Each structure stands twice: as C-alpha cells, then as structure tokens.
C-alpha positions as CSV (number, residue, x, y, z in Angstrom):
1,X,0.6,19.1,-0.3
2,X,-1.3,16.0,0.5
3,X,1.7,13.8,-0.3
4,X,3.8,15.6,2.3
5,X,1.1,15.5,5.0
6,X,0.6,11.7,4.8
7,X,4.3,10.9,4.4
8,X,5.5,13.2,7.2
9,X,2.8,12.3,9.6
10,X,3.5,8.6,9.1
11,X,7.2,9.3,9.8
12,X,6.5,11.1,13.0
13,X,4.6,8.2,14.6
14,X,7.1,5.6,13.3
15,X,7.9,3.3,16.3
16,X,11.6,4.1,16.1
17,X,11.0,7.9,16.0
18,X,8.3,7.9,18.7
19,X,10.1,5.4,20.9
20,X,13.4,7.2,20.5
21,X,11.7,10.5,21.5
22,X,10.2,8.9,24.6
23,X,13.4,7.1,25.6
24,X,15.4,10.3,25.1
25,X,12.8,12.3,27.0
26,X,12.9,9.8,29.8
27,X,16.7,9.9,30.0
28,X,16.6,13.7,30.1
29,X,13.9,13.7,32.9
30,X,15.7,11.0,34.9
31,X,16.4,13.7,37.5
32,X,12.7,13.6,38.2
33,X,12.9,9.9,39.0
34,X,9.3,8.8,38.7
35,X,8.3,10.8,35.6
36,X,11.6,10.1,33.8
37,X,11.4,6.3,34.6
38,X,7.8,6.2,33.4
39,X,8.5,7.9,30.1
40,X,11.6,5.7,29.6
41,X,9.6,2.6,30.3
42,X,6.8,3.6,27.8
43,X,9.4,4.5,25.2
44,X,11.0,1.1,25.5
45,X,7.6,-0.6,25.1
46,X,6.9,1.5,22.0
47,X,10.2,0.3,20.5
48,X,10.0,-3.3,21.6
49,X,6.3,-4.1,21.0
50,X,5.9,-3.3,17.3
51,X,9.3,-5.0,16.6
52,X,8.0,-8.4,17.8
53,X,6.6,-10.8,15.2
54,X,3.5,-11.6,17.4
55,X,2.5,-7.9,17.6
56,X,3.4,-7.2,14.0
57,X,1.4,-10.1,12.6
58,X,-1.6,-9.2,14.7
59,X,-1.5,-5.5,13.6
60,X,-1.1,-6.3,9.9
61,X,-3.8,-9.0,10.2
62,X,-6.4,-6.5,11.3
63,X,-6.1,-4.9,7.9
64,X,-5.5,-7.9,5.7
65,X,-8.4,-9.8,7.2
66,X,-10.8,-7.3,5.7
67,X,-10.1,-8.6,2.2
68,X,-9.2,-12.3,2.5
69,X,-7.4,-14.1,-0.4
70,X,-9.5,-15.8,-3.0
71,X,-8.6,-17.6,-6.2
72,X,-8.5,-15.9,-9.5
73,X,-11.4,-17.9,-10.7
74,X,-13.6,-16.3,-8.1
75,X,-12.9,-12.7,-9.2
76,X,-15.7,-11.0,-11.0
77,X,-15.4,-10.0,-14.6
78,X,-14.6,-6.4,-15.3
79,X,-13.8,-3.9,-18.1
80,X,-10.3,-3.2,-16.8
81,X,-7.8,-4.2,-14.1
82,X,-6.3,-1.3,-12.2
83,X,-3.0,-2.0,-10.6
84,X,-1.4,0.5,-8.2
85,X,2.2,1.5,-8.0
86,X,4.7,1.1,-5.1
87,X,5.8,-2.3,-6.4
88,X,8.6,-1.8,-8.9
89,X,11.6,0.4,-9.6
90,X,13.1,1.7,-12.8
91,X,16.2,0.0,-14.2
92,X,18.7,2.7,-13.2
93,X,22.4,2.0,-13.9
94,X,24.0,-0.4,-13.3
95,X,20.6,-2.3,-13.3
96,X,19.5,-3.5,-16.7
97,X,16.0,-4.7,-15.7
98,X,13.2,-3.3,-13.4
99,X,13.7,-3.8,-9.7
100,X,11.0,-5.8,-8.0
101,X,10.0,-4.5,-4.6
102,X,8.3,-6.4,-1.8
103,X,4.9,-5.5,-3.2
104,X,5.7,-6.7,-6.8
105,X,3.0,-9.4,-6.3
106,X,0.6,-6.6,-7.4
107,X,1.9,-6.5,-11.0
108,X,2.1,-10.3,-11.2
109,X,-1.5,-10.6,-9.9
110,X,-2.7,-8.1,-12.5
111,X,-1.1,-10.2,-15.2
112,X,-2.6,-13.4,-13.7
113,X,-6.1,-11.8,-13.8
114,X,-5.6,-10.6,-17.3
115,X,-4.5,-14.0,-18.6
116,X,-7.5,-15.6,-16.8
117,X,-9.7,-13.4,-19.0
118,X,-11.1,-11.3,-16.2
119,X,-10.7,-8.1,-18.1
120,X,-9.4,-7.1,-21.6
121,X,-7.1,-4.4,-20.4
122,X,-4.9,-3.2,-17.5
123,X,-4.5,0.3,-16.2
124,X,-1.0,0.8,-14.6
125,X,-1.3,3.7,-12.1
126,X,1.9,5.2,-10.7
127,X,4.1,8.2,-11.3
128,X,6.7,9.0,-8.8
129,X,7.4,11.1,-5.7
130,X,8.0,14.8,-6.5
131,X,11.3,14.9,-4.6
132,X,12.7,11.8,-6.5
133,X,14.0,11.3,-10.0
134,X,10.9,11.6,-12.2
135,X,12.4,10.5,-15.5
136,X,10.9,7.1,-15.1
137,X,7.2,6.6,-14.3
138,X,6.3,3.4,-12.4
139,X,3.4,2.9,-14.8
140,X,5.8,2.6,-17.7
141,X,8.0,0.1,-15.7
142,X,4.9,-1.9,-14.9
143,X,4.0,-2.0,-18.6
144,X,7.4,-3.4,-19.4
145,X,7.1,-6.1,-16.8
146,X,3.5,-7.0,-17.9
147,X,4.8,-7.3,-21.5
148,X,7.4,-9.8,-20.3
149,X,4.7,-11.7,-18.5
150,X,2.5,-12.1,-21.6
151,X,0.3,-9.0,-21.6
152,X,0.5,-7.0,-24.9
153,X,1.7,-3.4,-24.5
154,X,-1.4,-2.1,-26.3
155,X,-3.6,-3.7,-23.6
156,X,-2.0,-1.6,-20.9
157,X,-3.2,2.0,-20.3
158,X,-0.8,4.3,-18.4
159,X,-1.6,6.7,-15.6
160,X,1.8,8.1,-14.9
161,X,1.1,11.3,-12.9
162,X,0.1,10.0,-9.4
163,X,2.4,10.2,-6.3
164,X,0.0,8.8,-3.7
165,X,-3.2,6.8,-3.3
166,X,-5.5,9.8,-3.6
167,X,-3.9,10.8,-6.9
168,X,-4.0,7.2,-8.1
169,X,-7.8,7.4,-7.6
170,X,-8.5,10.8,-9.1
171,X,-6.2,10.5,-12.1
172,X,-7.3,6.9,-12.9
173,X,-11.0,8.0,-12.6
174,X,-10.4,10.7,-15.2
175,X,-8.7,8.1,-17.5
176,X,-11.5,5.7,-17.1
177,X,-14.1,8.3,-17.9
178,X,-12.2,9.2,-21.1
179,X,-12.1,5.5,-22.1
180,X,-15.7,4.9,-21.0
181,X,-14.7,2.2,-18.6
182,X,-17.2,1.6,-15.8
183,X,-16.3,-1.5,-13.9
184,X,-12.8,-2.4,-12.7
185,X,-10.9,-4.8,-10.5
186,X,-8.6,-3.0,-8.1
187,X,-5.2,-4.7,-7.5
188,X,-3.1,-3.7,-4.6
189,X,-1.5,-5.2,-1.4
190,X,-4.0,-6.5,1.1
191,X,-2.6,-4.2,3.7
192,X,-3.3,-1.2,1.4
193,X,-6.7,-2.3,0.1
194,X,-9.0,-0.7,2.7
195,X,-7.7,2.8,2.1
196,X,-7.3,2.3,-1.7
197,X,-10.7,0.9,-2.2
198,X,-12.5,3.6,-0.2
199,X,-10.5,6.3,-2.0
200,X,-11.4,4.9,-5.5
201,X,-15.1,4.7,-4.4
202,X,-15.0,8.4,-3.4
203,X,-13.6,9.2,-6.8
204,X,-16.6,7.6,-8.4
205,X,-14.9,4.4,-9.6
206,X,-16.9,1.1,-9.5
207,X,-14.0,-0.8,-8.1
208,X,-14.0,-4.4,-6.9
209,X,-11.2,-5.6,-4.7
210,X,-8.6,-8.1,-6.0
211,X,-6.1,-8.1,-3.1
212,X,-2.7,-9.7,-3.2
213,X,0.7,-9.5,-1.4
214,X,-0.4,-10.9,1.9
215,X,2.2,-10.5,4.6
216,X,0.7,-12.5,7.4
217,X,0.8,-16.3,6.9
218,X,-0.4,-19.2,9.1
219,X,2.3,-20.5,11.4
220,X,2.6,-22.2,14.7
221,X,3.5,-19.7,17.5
222,X,6.9,-20.0,19.1
223,X,8.9,-18.2,21.8
224,X,10.8,-16.4,19.1
225,X,7.6,-14.5,18.2
226,X,8.3,-12.3,21.2
227,X,11.9,-11.5,20.1
228,X,12.2,-8.2,18.2
229,X,13.3,-8.3,14.6
230,X,13.8,-5.7,11.8
231,X,11.3,-7.5,9.6
232,X,8.6,-7.4,12.2
233,X,9.2,-3.7,12.9
234,X,8.9,-3.0,9.2
235,X,5.6,-4.8,9.1
236,X,4.2,-2.9,12.1
237,X,5.4,0.4,10.5
238,X,3.6,-0.4,7.3
239,X,0.4,-1.1,9.1
240,X,0.6,2.0,11.3
241,X,1.2,4.0,8.1
242,X,-2.0,2.6,6.6
243,X,-4.0,3.4,9.7
244,X,-2.7,7.0,9.7
245,X,-3.2,7.3,6.0
246,X,-6.8,6.2,6.3
247,X,-7.5,8.7,9.2
248,X,-6.0,11.5,7.2
249,X,-7.9,10.6,4.0
250,X,-11.2,10.2,5.9
251,X,-10.6,13.6,7.6
252,X,-10.0,15.2,4.2
253,X,-13.2,13.7,2.8
254,X,-11.3,11.4,0.4
255,X,-13.0,8.1,1.3
256,X,-16.4,6.7,0.7
257,X,-18.1,3.8,2.7
258,X,-19.5,2.0,-0.3
259,X,-19.1,1.3,-4.0
260,X,-20.8,3.8,-6.4
261,X,-24.0,2.4,-7.8
262,X,-23.8,4.2,-11.2
263,X,-21.1,4.6,-13.8
264,X,-18.2,7.0,-13.9
C-alpha cells in the first residue's frame, strides 16, 4: 500500500498534472473573468517555473547540498556497502545486456568503494514494482554489472524483494542482522540520500552516506536558464517527488533524525 501512496501522491503534484489542472480550470472559469484569469496565470507559472533550468537547479540543489561530494578516499571503512536500486534495467529482448538508467552512477560508485577497500562486500537492494514484470530483480542485475566491473559475485549479497525506499531499508536491515553486519556505507543518488538515510536509520541500520549521481553542476548562468526544457522539468519533478516522499515517510513514522548508536 505504501508503494501506491508515495507514487500516486507524487504523480498528482507533478508540475504538468497540477499546472494542467489549473490551466484547464482557468479556461473553464474564464466566464468569471478575474477568477478564471488568476487561475490560468497561476497554472502557467506552475508549468513554466519548474521547467526552467534556473529553478530546477536551485530546487535539486537544496537536496543535494545536504550531502556534498567527497572523494572515495575520504569515505569511512565499513562492513558492507549497500547500494539502492532504481539505477538499472534487466536485459529484456532485444537487449542483450543490462540497461543503464540515469542513476547508474550508484552501481559504479559501489564498485569504486569496494575496489578501494572500503568494505569487503556489497548488498544490492532492489526488487521491482508489483505492477511490472517481476521475473528480473534489480538486485540480480546489479550483481551482474558489479561482476563485470571487478566485484566477485560471491561478494555481493542480494536483497531482491523491495519496491520502494522503505522496503529497501527494512528488508536490508533484516539481511544485515542475519549476516551480523553492523556498519554500512549507503550508496544512492545525492537527490535521494536525505530520505534514504533517514529511513535506514529508522530501521536501525548504522548507515553512513556515500552519495553519488549529482545532477547539479557548476556553470555560468545564461539567459537560456530561463527558457523551459524537458530536462529541467524532469529534474524539478524528481526533487518534488523526493520532498513529497520525505513528508509521507515522516508522517508514517518511517524516518529517524540521527544514526543509531548501537548495532542492528
């Protein structure tokens, strides 16, 4: 049920959906000139603002700045590296190899940390959404990629049941308890780290952030930053989804403000 709540709520406040409703409502109410014009204007702003690079970079940056990038050498040692799904797709025909999504940096960063000796094993956490094809778990796909990138298959533990961040945390926590693993590095996108880390802490996992997949980069501002683009809209939508997800998780009691002091 929690999967549907977070996914559907995020969809309802998508800039295109919300803006479209406001624009449509304004057009319908045009007969009442002032009210209709005001709603139409607000709807156009909701559509235009999040689609501009300047707004999108600012909004994503408010989340990514919480966990700034740091070199692999600066990461603390741990007993395992936990890498979250949402980064790769199964090699469904006619594809012969795994499909790398925009967040595939997660898997590569986990391999980078492993090869740097930061932990002796990796936990790949990711199943699939219940309404999609569940023949392939994302955890297994990540294991295959990690093997290609120099991580032995027997060094990768699979958590292949989760469909959202909450389940990533609870199912991984159970696996870590079973394996008597106490201290982990948590690898996910910088945009996702705030919610993921708080959720793992609430599940009792002593997780330390190892963020990657930064979307906002340093660049000189230009006039084109005020011109809407599909890429900027996608970035704003991802950030809005994270804020909504955090509010829902916090309301459900699925987040914790600090790292657990004891073991699992």
